C-alpha positions as a Python dict, from the first residue, in 0.01 Angstrom:
ca = {
    (1, 'M'): (0, 0, 0),
    (2, 'K'): (154, 346, -129),
    (3, 'L'): (169, 660, 127),
    (4, 'R'): (81, 951, -89),
    (5, 'P'): (-267, 833, -152),
    (6, 'V'): (-321, 778, 199),
    (7, 'L'): (-217, 1096, 321),
    (8, 'T'): (-450, 1281, 22),
    (9, 'T'): (-739, 1068, 141),
    (10, 'L'): (-676, 1160, 492),
    (11, 'A'): (-649, 1519, 423),
    (12, 'L'): (-959, 1499, 210),
    (13, 'L'): (-1155, 1364, 500),
    (14, 'L'): (-1056, 1598, 754),
    (15, 'G'): (-1088, 1876, 523),
    (16, 'A'): (-1470, 1781, 505),
    (17, 'L'): (-1489, 1673, 893),
    (18, 'F'): (-1377, 2050, 992),
    (19, 'A'): (-1513, 2264, 679),
    (20, 'P'): (-1745, 2505, 884),
    (21, 'G'): (-2110, 2434, 799),
    (22, 'F'): (-2002, 2114, 652),
    (23, 'G'): (-1834, 1911, 876),
    (24, 'V'): (-1939, 1708, 1167),
    (25, 'L'): (-1783, 1941, 1397),
    (26, 'G'): (-1948, 2256, 1293),
    (27, 'G'): (-2194, 2410, 1524),
    (28, 'A'): (-2544, 2584, 1530),
    (29, 'T'): (-2319, 2957, 1495),
    (30, 'D'): (-2066, 2847, 1266),
    (31, 'A'): (-2081, 3089, 998),
    (32, 'H'): (-2086, 2949, 663),
    (33, 'A'): (-2205, 2982, 315),
    (34, 'V'): (-2562, 3071, 273),
    (35, 'T'): (-2820, 3089, 16),
    (36, 'K'): (-2938, 3487, 6),
    (37, 'I'): (-3308, 3523, -163),
    (38, 'S'): (-3461, 3812, -279),
    (39, 'H'): (-3737, 4068, -137),
    (40, 'A'): (-3996, 3889, -380),
    (41, 'T'): (-3902, 3556, -338),
    (42, 'A'): (-3913, 3586, 58),
    (43, 'T'): (-4264, 3762, 95),
    (44, 'S'): (-4379, 3472, -188),
    (45, 'M'): (-4295, 3237, 44),
    (46, 'F'): (-4420, 3385, 332),
    (47, 'R'): (-4745, 3471, 157),
    (48, 'S'): (-4770, 3073, 85),
    (49, 'S'): (-4742, 3030, 463),
    (50, 'G'): (-4980, 3269, 568),
    (51, 'I'): (-4722, 3478, 726),
    (52, 'T'): (-4796, 3861, 695),
    (53, 'W'): (-4542, 4162, 724),
    (54, 'S'): (-4555, 4508, 787),
    (55, 'S'): (-4320, 4840, 835),
    (56, 'S'): (-4400, 5178, 1018),
    (57, 'G'): (-4319, 5322, 678),
    (58, 'G'): (-4538, 5142, 434),
    (59, 'C'): (-4210, 5016, 226),
    (60, 'S'): (-3978, 4798, 130),
    (61, 'D'): (-3627, 4967, 96),
    (62, 'R'): (-3332, 4790, 230),
    (63, 'N'): (-3165, 5106, 336),
    (64, 'N'): (-3477, 5312, 489),
    (65, 'P'): (-3476, 5200, 853),
    (66, 'T'): (-3850, 5249, 884),
    (67, 'C'): (-3904, 4994, 619),
    (68, 'T'): (-3895, 4632, 633),
    (69, 'S'): (-3734, 4421, 370),
    (70, 'F'): (-3615, 4081, 310),
    (71, 'E'): (-3378, 4214, 7),
    (72, 'Q'): (-3058, 3941, 127),
    (73, 'L'): (-3263, 3752, 386),
    (74, 'N'): (-3114, 3421, 442),
    (75, 'L'): (-3306, 3153, 273),
    (76, 'A'): (-3273, 2945, 573),
    (77, 'S'): (-3461, 3236, 771),
    (78, 'A'): (-3741, 3274, 550),
    (79, 'Q'): (-3745, 2891, 566),
    (80, 'G'): (-3753, 2908, 969),
    (81, 'A'): (-4046, 3176, 991),
    (82, 'Q'): (-4221, 2931, 750),
    (83, 'T'): (-4118, 2646, 1019),
    (84, 'L'): (-4248, 2856, 1334),
    (85, 'R'): (-4551, 2919, 1183),
    (86, 'S'): (-4657, 2570, 1083),
    (87, 'A'): (-4552, 2397, 1403),
    (88, 'S'): (-4701, 2685, 1600),
    (89, 'G'): (-4973, 2738, 1431),
    (90, 'C'): (-5000, 3091, 1538),
    (91, 'A'): (-5040, 3416, 1325),
    (92, 'L'): (-4734, 3552, 1263),
    (93, 'N'): (-4634, 3913, 1161),
    (94, 'I'): (-4270, 4029, 1073),
    (95, 'T'): (-4209, 4384, 1155),
    (96, 'G'): (-3827, 4367, 1106),
    (97, 'G'): (-3601, 4182, 818),
    (98, 'T'): (-3303, 4285, 672),
    (99, 'E'): (-3319, 4666, 660),
    (100, 'T'): (-3064, 4893, 815),
    (101, 'G'): (-3111, 5027, 1163),
    (102, 'H'): (-3049, 4710, 1381),
    (103, 'A'): (-2728, 4629, 1547),
    (104, 'G'): (-2449, 4480, 1345),
    (105, 'G'): (-2282, 4167, 1385),
    (106, 'T'): (-2213, 3844, 1203),
    (107, 'Y'): (-2567, 3718, 1296),
    (108, 'S'): (-2766, 4023, 1239),
    (109, 'H'): (-3081, 4115, 1034),
    (110, 'W'): (-2846, 4311, 777),
    (111, 'N'): (-2659, 3999, 699),
    (112, 'G'): (-2980, 3800, 688),
    (113, 'Y'): (-3010, 3598, 1003),
    (114, 'K'): (-3288, 3790, 1177),
    (115, 'L'): (-3668, 3845, 1124),
    (116, 'D'): (-3885, 4048, 1402),
    (117, 'Y'): (-4264, 3942, 1510),
    (118, 'S'): (-4479, 4112, 1642),
    (119, 'K'): (-4572, 4007, 1990),
    (120, 'Y'): (-4893, 3766, 2051),
    (121, 'T'): (-4992, 3577, 2293),
    (122, 'C'): (-5017, 3257, 2115),
    (123, 'I'): (-4659, 3241, 1957),
    (124, 'G'): (-4524, 3364, 2312),
    (125, 'S'): (-4677, 3102, 2456),
    (126, 'Y'): (-4535, 2881, 2209),
    (127, 'I'): (-4169, 2985, 2249),
    (128, 'K'): (-4178, 2996, 2602),
    (129, 'N'): (-4343, 2613, 2645),
    (130, 'T'): (-4169, 2436, 2332),
    (131, 'F'): (-3848, 2587, 2370),
    (132, 'T'): (-3563, 2601, 2651),
    (133, 'Y'): (-3474, 2896, 2843),
    (134, 'I'): (-3129, 3008, 2808),
    (135, 'G'): (-3078, 3306, 3030),
    (136, 'L'): (-3080, 3668, 2953),
    (137, 'R'): (-2876, 3831, 2637),
    (138, 'G'): (-2609, 4083, 2731),
    (139, 'D'): (-2903, 4372, 2667),
    (140, 'G'): (-3116, 4189, 2958),
    (141, 'A'): (-3339, 4044, 2670),
    (142, 'P'): (-3479, 3700, 2773),
    (143, 'Q'): (-3403, 3429, 2539),
    (144, 'W'): (-3492, 3078, 2459),
    (145, 'R'): (-3324, 2833, 2206),
    (146, 'S'): (-3509, 2600, 1983),
    (147, 'G'): (-3410, 2250, 1948),
    (148, 'S'): (-3216, 2305, 1629),
    (149, 'G'): (-3012, 2613, 1799),
    (150, 'N'): (-3246, 2887, 1650),
    (151, 'V'): (-3259, 3140, 1917),
    (152, 'Y'): (-3570, 3358, 2025),
    (153, 'A'): (-3548, 3717, 2231),
    (154, 'D'): (-3806, 3880, 2377),
    (155, 'E'): (-3724, 4242, 2334),
    (156, 'G'): (-4039, 4377, 2489),
    (157, 'N'): (-4229, 4514, 2232),
    (158, 'H'): (-4163, 4226, 1949),
    (159, 'W'): (-3945, 3861, 1971),
    (160, 'D'): (-3606, 3874, 1764),
    (161, 'V'): (-3511, 3555, 1658),
    (162, 'T'): (-3204, 3440, 1540),
    (163, 'Y'): (-3165, 3157, 1238),
    (164, 'Y'): (-2884, 2952, 1225),
    (165, 'N'): (-3057, 2709, 1025),
    (166, 'C'): (-3434, 2650, 875),
    (167, 'G'): (-3525, 2514, 1252),
    (168, 'G'): (-3598, 2152, 1078),
    (169, 'C'): (-3796, 2245, 722),
}
C-alpha cells in the first residue's frame, strides 16, 4: 500500500469533518455559506404559509429603517419562519427583516439570520412551553432555544429570532 494515496484520502476526510457548516463537528453557531433569497421570494414563501408582515413605514426598502425588507434574507430563516408557523399553529406577523437599523454582528438582521415577530399570546406560549429557557441575553432579554438551536429572545414589544437553520424543515 502506498503512503501518498492514504495521506490524501485522510486529508480529504479530515477536511470534510472540520469544514464549517458541513462536518460533523460543526455547531449551530458556526458561520458558513448560506443561500440568500430576494424580497419577492420571501414574501411568496410567507404568503403560502399564512405568515403576514408589516412595517411602520409601509415599505420594503432595505436601506430604510422604517421599512420591513426581506432582501438578502437567508433561505433557512424564511424556512424557519414557515416551520414555526406550521409547528405552532399560531398567527405570525413579521415586523423586522433585513432592513438597516438593527444591531450588527455576524448573526444579524442585515446578514439575513434574524426576523422580528409581533407578540401574540399564542406564539409566546408556544415558545415558552416548547423551547428551553437559556437565560438572559446581554441586554437583559430572556431567551429560549429550540431543539434545532435557533434562539428566541423576548425583547418586550416583539420576538427577536435568530435562525441558524430552518428549524427542522
